[in-house]
Each structure stands twice: as C-alpha cells, then as structure tokens.
C-alpha positions in Angstrom: 107.8 72.9 69.6 105.7 76.1 67.9 105.7 79.7 69.3 102.8 81.6 68.3 100.9 85.2 68.0 97.9 86.5 68.0 96.9 89.8 65.9 94.0 91.6 64.9 91.3 91.3 67.4 89.5 94.8 67.6 86.4 95.9 68.2 83.1 95.9 66.3 79.7 96.5 65.9 76.8 93.9 65.3 77.3 92.7 61.8 81.2 93.7 61.1 84.3 91.6 60.0 87.2 91.2 61.8 90.7 89.3 60.8 92.6 86.9 62.6 96.4 86.5 62.2 98.8 84.0 64.3 102.3 83.8 63.0 104.4 80.8 64.5 108.3 80.1 65.2 110.4 76.7 65.9 109.6 74.2 64.0 107.8 72.1 61.7 104.5 74.7 61.4 103.1 72.1 58.5 102.8 68.8 61.0 100.7 70.8 62.9 96.7 70.6 63.6 96.0 74.4 64.2 92.8 76.1 66.1 91.1 78.9 67.2 90.0 79.3 70.2 87.8 81.6 72.4 87.1 82.1 76.0 84.6 84.2 77.9 84.8 85.4 81.5 83.9 83.4 84.2 80.6 84.2 84.7 79.2 84.0 81.6 80.9 80.7 80.5 78.6 77.5 80.8 80.8 74.8 79.1 84.6 74.2 78.9 87.1 76.9 79.7 88.4 77.9 76.1 85.8 76.6 73.3 86.9 75.5 70.0 85.7 78.1 67.5 87.4 76.6 63.8 90.2 73.5 63.2 91.8 73.5 60.5 94.7 70.3 60.2 97.6 69.7 58.9 96.3 67.5 55.9 93.9 70.8 55.3 90.6 69.5 56.8 88.8 72.4 58.7 86.1 71.6 61.4 83.5 75.0 63.0 81.7 75.3 66.0 78.6 74.7 64.8 77.8 78.4 65.9 80.1 80.3 63.5 79.5 77.9 60.4 79.4 80.6 57.2 80.6 83.1 59.1 83.7 82.4 59.9 86.5 81.2 57.8 89.6 79.7 59.1 92.7 79.0 56.2 96.9 78.3 56.8 99.4 79.8 54.5 102.2 77.0 55.7 105.1 78.6 53.4 104.5 81.7 56.1 103.7 79.8 59.2 100.4 81.5 59.8 97.0 80.7 60.7 94.2 83.2 59.8 90.1 83.9 60.9 87.9 85.6 58.8 85.3 86.4 61.0 82.1 87.7 58.9 78.6 89.0 60.2 79.8 88.8 64.1 77.4 89.0 66.4 77.4 90.0 70.6 78.0 86.4 71.8 81.1 86.4 69.4 83.1 89.0 72.3 85.5 86.3 73.7 89.5 86.7 74.4 90.7 84.7 70.5 93.5 82.1 71.1 95.5 80.8 68.7 97.0 77.1 69.4 98.8 74.6 67.8 98.3 70.6 69.1 100.4 67.2 66.8 98.0 65.0 65.7 96.5 62.6 66.9 97.4 59.3 65.3 95.2 56.1 65.4 95.5 52.9 64.2 93.4 51.3 61.6 94.3 47.8 60.4 97.3 48.3 58.1 97.5 52.0 58.2 97.4 54.9 60.7 94.3 58.0 60.8 96.5 61.6 62.4 93.4 64.1 63.5 93.2 67.0 65.3 91.5 66.7 69.1 90.2 69.8 71.0 91.2 68.5 73.7 95.0 68.0 72.9 95.6 71.5 71.7 98.3 72.0 74.4 100.4 75.1 72.5 98.6 78.5 73.0 99.2 82.6 71.3 98.9 85.5 74.6 95.0 85.8 73.0 93.4 89.0 71.2 90.5 90.4 72.3 87.1 90.7 70.2 84.3 92.4 71.0 81.4 93.7 69.4 78.5 95.7 70.7 75.0 95.8 69.3 
C-alpha cells in the first residue's frame, strides 16, 4: 500500500492562501482514491473526528465539502505520485490539522458492469498531518 507525507501547512491571516502537498510512496498511486481531511480539537468538534475536505478519485472526479467549494482546489499528479490542496480565501474556521489520505475505490456491481466510487469512511491510509492556522 502507499505511504503518505504531507507538507505546506502554516499560519496565515484570514483571506490568505496556502498550498498543501502530499507525496506518496509505494504501489499503484493512480488506482487509489485520494483525499484531504481535517481534524479540529476535541472541544470544538461537533461532527466526525476527521471530516473530508476534498476528494480526488482515481478517475479524475473531485468532490468538496460545501464550506470550501469555490475556495479550495484539489488536484493530483499521478506521474509524480502527488496530491495537492490549493486553499484560497482562508477563514479562521479552516484552522485544523490537515491529513492526506488514501483508499481503494469501493466497487458497486451494476448490471453487467460496475462502478468504482470513493467513500469518505473507507479512507484508511493516513499521513502524519500538517497544521493550518488561520487568524482573524
């Protein structure tokens, strides 16, 4: 399986930008679902421990958490085994530990064919995380 290492976090003021990078080592990067998740301190958390921010499927499809649409862009470069998250117009509520994650696609049999989808709760390979802090 792949191993993941993130970089690019830091501290910025509200409205600023950061670009996160994740480099993978191991096998078959292009066949994996890749995503960026984030985790906030326990006392501030109301939902899942780690929430999916953006997912880039192995087939090129991308999905985003509603609150980051139009501000964040996920991209992957399979030749470089790399995943990126461009974050613009950052807000204090974006402050969190950000994790790069990977998962094998979930296969759904449909008639004579099949669909391969990326399910957030099936991500099970994680990087070490990189902190993003946005001040107002």
